[in-house]
N, C-alpha and C positions, 0 to 999 in steps of 0.2 A: 636441530634444523634452524635455518634463518627465519625469524618472525616476519609476518606480512606487515609491512609498514603502511599505515593508512592515514591520509590527511582528511580532515573534516572541512568541507567548503560550506560556509554559512554558519555563524555562531549565535543565532538567535535562540528562541525558546527551545526548539527541537534540537538544534545543533549542540546546545549545551548538554542535553540529555544524551546525545550520541557520544560526546566527548567522555562523559562519565562512564558510559557502558564500555567503550573501547578500553579505557583505563582499568576497569574492573576485569575485563577479559584478559588484559595484559598481566594484571596482578595475580589473578586466581587460577587461570588455566594455561596462560602462555599462548604462543603462536601468533600473537598480534602485538603491534606497537604503534602508539600514536606518533605520527611523523610530524604533523604541523596542523595549525588552525588558521583558516583564512576567513576574513570578513572585510567588506569594504568600509565598514564603520569602525573608526578608531575607538569609539565609545564602547561598542560591543567587545572589542578585543581587550580593552581596559578592564571590563567587567570579568572577562574570562581570566585575565591575569590575576585579579583579586581572588577568584574562586579556585583556580587550578594551579597558580604559581607560575614559575618560569617555564615557558614552552616556546616552540618556534611559531611566532605569530606573524601573519602577513596580511596586507591589505589588498593584495592582488594575487590571483592564482596562476598567472601565466608563467611565472618563473618555475613553477612545479612541473610544468608539462614535460620538460626535458631533464628533470631530476632523476638520475639513475638509481637513487636510493629509495625512491617512492614507488610502491607497488600498486596502490589502490586509493580511491577517493570515495568518501561518503558525502553525497551532495544534499545539502539542506537549505538551498537558496530558494528565493521566491519561484513559484511555479513557472512563470514566463521565461525564466532563465535556464530551466532544466536542459533543454535541447542544446543550447549553445555551450554550456559548461560540460555536459556529458560527452558530446561529440568531440570536443577538443581533447579531452583526456583519452577517449577511446582511440582517436587517430594517433596519439602519441604513446600508445602501448600500455595504458594504465587500466586496470580493472575498475569497474564503476558500480556503486550502489546509489540509486536515485530515489529520494523520498517520493511518495505518491503525490500527484499523478506523474507517471514517467515523463510525459510531455503534455502540451496542450492540444496538439494536433496528432491524429493517428499516423499521418504520413511521416512525421518526424519520429514518432515512436518506432515505427517499423524500420526507419533508417538506422536508428541506434542498434536495433537487433541485428541488422545486416553488418554494421560496423564491428560489433562485438564478434560475430561469427567469422568475418573475414580476417580479423586480427587475433583470433584464438584467445579471446578475453572473456572474463566473467562479467555479465551484466545482470544485476539484481534490481528489483523494484521494492520499495518500502511497504509491502503489504504485510504488516506485522501480525495480522490475525491468522496467517498461515502457521504461526508458531504459538497460537493461543490454545491452551489445553482444553478450555471450555468448548471452543469451536470443534476441536478434534473429537470430543465426546459426542457432540451433536452429529457429527459425520458418522461415528460408529453406530449411533442409535438408528440413523436412517438406513445405513448399510445392513444392519442386523434386522431390519423389518419391524422394529418396535412401534413405529408410527403407521405402519401399513402403507396403503397407497397415499402418496402426498397430494394434498389439494392445493395449498398455497403457502407462501412464506411472507412474513411481514417484517420489515426492518425499520427501526426508528433511530435516526442519528441526529440528535437535536441538542441545543444548548444555546444560551443567550450570548450574543457577541455584539459589540458596538458596530455601528455602520461601517462597512468596508468600501473603500473607494477604488480599489484596484483588483478585486477578485469577487467571485460569486460562489454561492453555496453549493451548486451542483458539482463543480470541479473540485471544490475543497473538501466536501464531506462524503460525496457519493462513491468515491473509489473503493472504500472499505466494504460497504454493503454489497456492491456488485462482485467484488473479489471473493468475499465470504460465501456468497450465493453459489458461485462457480465451484468453490472448494467443497461445499456441502453436496452439490448435485452432480458435479463432474460434467456439466453441460453449460453451454452458453445460450442466452435468449435469442429468439429469431425475430421478435418485434418489441418495440418500446414506445410508450406514450408518456409524455411529460407535460405537466402544467406547473407553472411557478410564477412568482411575483416578487418584486422588490417594493416594500412599503416606505421605508425611510430613504432608500437609494433607488431611484427609478430605473437606472441603467444596469444595476447589478441585482440579480435575484437573491432574495434572503430566505425564501422558503420554496420548496418544490415537492411535488408528489409524482412519482414515476411508477408505471406498471410495466414490468418486463415479462413478456410471454415466452414460454418455452414449448418444446414439442408436446403434443397432446393438449391437455387443458391446464397444465401446471403454470401458475403465475407467481411472481414475486412483487409485492408492493413495497416501495421504498419512499420513506418520508425523510427529508433533510430540512433543517431549520436553524436559523440564527436568531429567531424571535421567541422561541419556546424558552421559558425560564428554567425548565427542568432539563438537566443534562441526561440524555439517554444514549446508550450504545447497545441496543438489544435486538434480538431476533426471536420471532415466534414462528413455529412450524406446525401446521395443522394437517393431519392425515386421517385416514379411515379408522385407525386404531387408537388415536389419541392426539395429544398436543404436547409440544415441547417449548420451553421458554429458556432463553439464555441472556444474562447480562454479560456482555462481552468485556466490559471494563472490570467488573468484579470477578468474572469467570465463575459465576454461580448459575446453575441450571436446574430445571425441574422437568419431569415428564408426568403427564396426567393421562389416565386411561380413558376409554370411550364412555364409561358410565358416570363420569363426573366425580369420581372419588378424589380423595385428598392427593395433591401432587406429590410425587416422589422426588426427593432431593438427590441430585446426581453427586457422586463422589468425584470431585475435581480438585486436583492439586494445582493451584494457579501457577502459571509460568511467567517469567520475566520475558515478555515477547520481544522487546527491543534488544535485550542482551542475547537472546537466542538468534535473532536475525543477524546481529553483528557476528556472532560466532559462526553461523552458517556461511556467511559471506567469506569470512577468513578461511574456513575449511574448504570451500569451493575453489578458492584461489590456490591454496596449498596443493590440493589434489590435481588441479589443472596444471600447475607448475611441474609437478612430479609425474605427470602422465598417468594418474590413477583415475579410474572411472568414478564419476560422481553425479548426483542428481541435484540440480538447482531448483529448490522448492519455491523460489520466488523470482523466477527468471524474467528477462525482459519481454519474452513473448506474452506472458500473463499480463504484464503491465501494459503492453501495446493493445492487447485485446480489451482491457478495461477502458483505455482511452477511446477505443472505437465505440464502446457503449456510451460513454459520456458525450462524445461527439454527436451520436445519433439522438441522445436525449435532448441536447440543446437544439438540434435541428427540428425535433418534434415540437419543442416549445416555440420556436420561431414561426414554424409553418402551421401550427395548431392542427396537427394530424399525427396518426400513428406511423412510425418509420419501420420499414423492413430492415432487418439486420442480417448480415452475412459475415460472420467472424472467420477470417482466413485461417487455414491450417498452416502448420509450420513451414512446409515446403512452399506454400503460396506466398508467405511473408518473404522468404529469401529470394523468390523469383520476381518480386516487385521491382 
């Protein structure tokens, strides 16, 4: 079968990781082929050439829009450019995977979902923890009733970063916690409250604390920070029968019973989340091309819904009040 040829748009820190994984998928399991690498910085392309050798390097993506040999793009450009780049490729019949967040505005995110649907294309969002074996084990523990009735969840997504002049911490770090929360619970919040502040950059928040309320009395607390010197990517789940903890980066988790006994270490075989995401994207495209049924585990609808939450969180921050959330169903998105 013909391999799915993928171009990487944006060759910065994350783009280079994507290039490596596409090449590994191409080398080890097949079905994918790195078509080209695009970045508007010649310096970045020169670094890529030193690391990856001779490839098709370009400083502008527009020539790829009508390239009949290109099937898909993996977009790793700055957040503000996601809608422009993704919509251009979708309109020209290319499948698209966009790193989180899908877009900065929910209206734009839902427009991408509609574009993909109308053009019968695959649209994925870079929510890599959908492919995290540790997160999958937490989901199994919840579904199996090991924690009993859930009381609350707590997410900490922190790590020190130099002052940022063009982005803020909510949009940059919060997509993963909110997506993981939905994956674990299978529901979306109906209210959100957010407080945050920029200490070194007054116009861009560097720390934020969010409370997402769900049906009943279940709540999720999300802390995101670029000021904390300790890098954390963890989730704590507290229920009537015990508590679970997961380090999402290390994919190491424990469950502790209600009596305060020694935590039990979960048996988790860590997954390469980015490689699994790339493989899944390629498989979705191949199945769609061959008219086989498939399930898109990180589809654009999920990405658009997360953008809706981020948007509401920032509105809560601006207005200093709790915001009501109404996450649209799939048919409502397409009707917009």
